N, C-alpha and C positions, 0 to 999 in steps of 0.2 A: 420039653422040648416044643410043645405046643405054644406054649407062651410066648418064647422067643421069636417063632415065626409071625404070629398076632403082632408082637411089637415090631418087628421089619416091615410087617404089611402097612402097619399104620402110619411107621414113619416115612414109607414110600408114598403113602397118598397124602400125608401132609404136604410133603417136597411137591410132588405134582400138584397141589392144590396152590403152594406159594409161586411155583413157575407159571400156571395159568393165571393168577392174579397180577403179577407181574407183565406180563404179556398184557392184559387186557390194558393196564395203565399206560404202556407204552404207545399201544394202538389210539389210547383217547388223547394222548400228547400229541401224536403225531398229526391225528385228526384235526386238532384245534390249530397246529401249525399251518396247515393246508388254508391258503387264502380261497374265497372263492373266486369264478372267473371276472366277475364285473368289478372287484375291489383290485384284482391284479391288473385288468385294463386302464382302472382310473389312476393307478399309481404308474404305468408307462407314460400314459398321455400325461401326466404332470411333470415326469423326468424329461420329456421330450421339449415340453414347453421351457422348462428349466434349461436346459441346454441351446436353448433357441434363444433364449434371453441372454445367456452369457454370450453367445457369438455376436449377438446385436450390440453389446454392452463393448466388447472388443472392436467391433468396427468403429463404432463412436469414439472410442478412445484413440484409435489408429489415426481417425482424421484431425483429431485435436493435436497429433505430435508430428512437426515437421521434420521432412526429410527420413521418412522410414524406407528402407529399402527391403526388409522382409515384413511378411504380414502372419508370421505364425504366432502362436500366443506368446510362446517364450519371448520373441523378438520384441513384439509390441509391448510387452510390459517394461522388459529390460531398457527399451527405450524412452519409455514413458517415466521411468523412476529418473533418467539421466536428464529428461528434460524439466522435472519438476525441481531437480537439485539446482538446475540452471537457474530457474525462473526466481526458487528464495535469494541464491547469489546476487541474481539482479535486482530483485527487491530490498536487498539489503544495502547494496550499493547505492541506490537511489535514495533511501530513507537517511542515509550517512550524507550524502551530498545535499538532499533537501534541510537536514538539520544544519548543515555549514551555512547554507546560502540564507537560511533565516537568521543564524546569528550575524552576516555581515551584509545584510540586504537591506537593513533598517538602521538608518544613520541618522540622528537627531542633533544637531549643533546647533548652540547658542553664540552671540559673540562674545560672551563673558567666557564662555569656555574655550573658545579659538583664542581669545586674549591669552589666556593663562598657558597655551600650548605653544602659541607662536611669539610671545611677548613677556613670556616670563612672569607676568602678575599673576597673583595668587588672591587678592581682594575682591571679594564677590557681594561682600555686604555693603548693603545700602545701593544695591544696583537698581535703578529705576527702569521702567519697561522701555524708555528709549535705548538705554543702553543692553539691555538682552535683545533688543530686536536687531538683525532680524533671526527667526528661527526657520531652519531649513530642513526638512525630512526628505529622505530618498528611499523608495522601496523598489525592489525589482521583482520581476514575476517573468520568467522565461525570458523572452528579448524585450519586455515592456518595462518601462522605470515611470513610476509614479513619484512626482514631486510636488510637495506642498511646502509652500512658504509664505511666512506671515512677516510682515515688514512695514516700515513706515512708506506713506504714499509720497513717490516723487514724481514729476513730470519725466517721462520717455523711461519708466521703470520696466515697464512689462515688455516694451520694446528691446529694452536692454538685456534682459532675461531670455527672450525667444532667440537673440541673436547669439547670445552666448551658448545655448543648447546647441543649437544648427551647427556651431563651429567646433564642438565635441562628439560629432560624427553621429547626432541623434536627430530624428525627424519627429518634430511635434504633430502628435496626432489627435490631442484636444486640449483646449484651454477654458478655464473656468477663474474668472474674478469677481471676488465680492468684497464690499468694504466691510471693515471691522472697526466699528469705533469713527471717530471723526479724521483719525490720521491715520488709520493702518488700512492695510489690504490683505485680505486671505486668498492665495492664489494657487489652482490648483491643474497640474501641467500634466499629461499622457504623453510619452515619447517613445519611439521606438528606436531602439539600437540599430544602428548601420553595421554591417560587418567591420570596419574600420576603428569602431568604439572599444577603445582599451582600458578606459579609465576605473578604477574602482570608486564606489559609493561616497565614500570619504573625500575621494580627490576631486569628485564631481561637485560635491557640497561646498569644497574649499573655493573652486573656481567660480560658482554662483555668489559666493559670498563676497567674494574679491570685486566680482562685476557690480555687486550693489554697492559697495563700498564708493566704488569709483561714480556711481549715479549720485550718493549722497553727499561726497566732495565737492560734486561740479554742480550741483543745485544750489 
């Protein structure tokens, strides 16, 4: 009987020891989790600064988005997303327009090429420089047109070219003429489109070529 009682007593003592040890470990873990007062204060200050920065950035974002009606964060983010989508679509449209403009804005035509189109001739072999001239290049940028003309030198040539340009609702901004060899001229002209201007670059080049041919035939 005494042995049974001793066994029970030892079992109880062991159980109490385990419970005490478990409590001690829990107290240690709890003590570890508790932050010092200084660390808690630093965390509060850092969190406050982070929220202030977020608020300032929302204010800056709202200033960039036109037509905002509500200033809460949800509305600002929603309108900003829609505005960015609009800008992306606008950029894509402008890039497509610029690509199309680049394809059509530069026209380089020689007399031999125009003969093929206008007169059905397909013989380019053995063309001399005199037969190839004039060369006319036209480039457009916004409302300005750059014309480069390489042609034989004839009396009254420049006057005829400038007159033809002004007839086509273009205002001459700048003109530069330089001799190229003994018989040719290299002419650069910058002209600004008037509201009534409605020609393509290819049509403009054809009109100028026709005017140059008239000068050549009358000389």
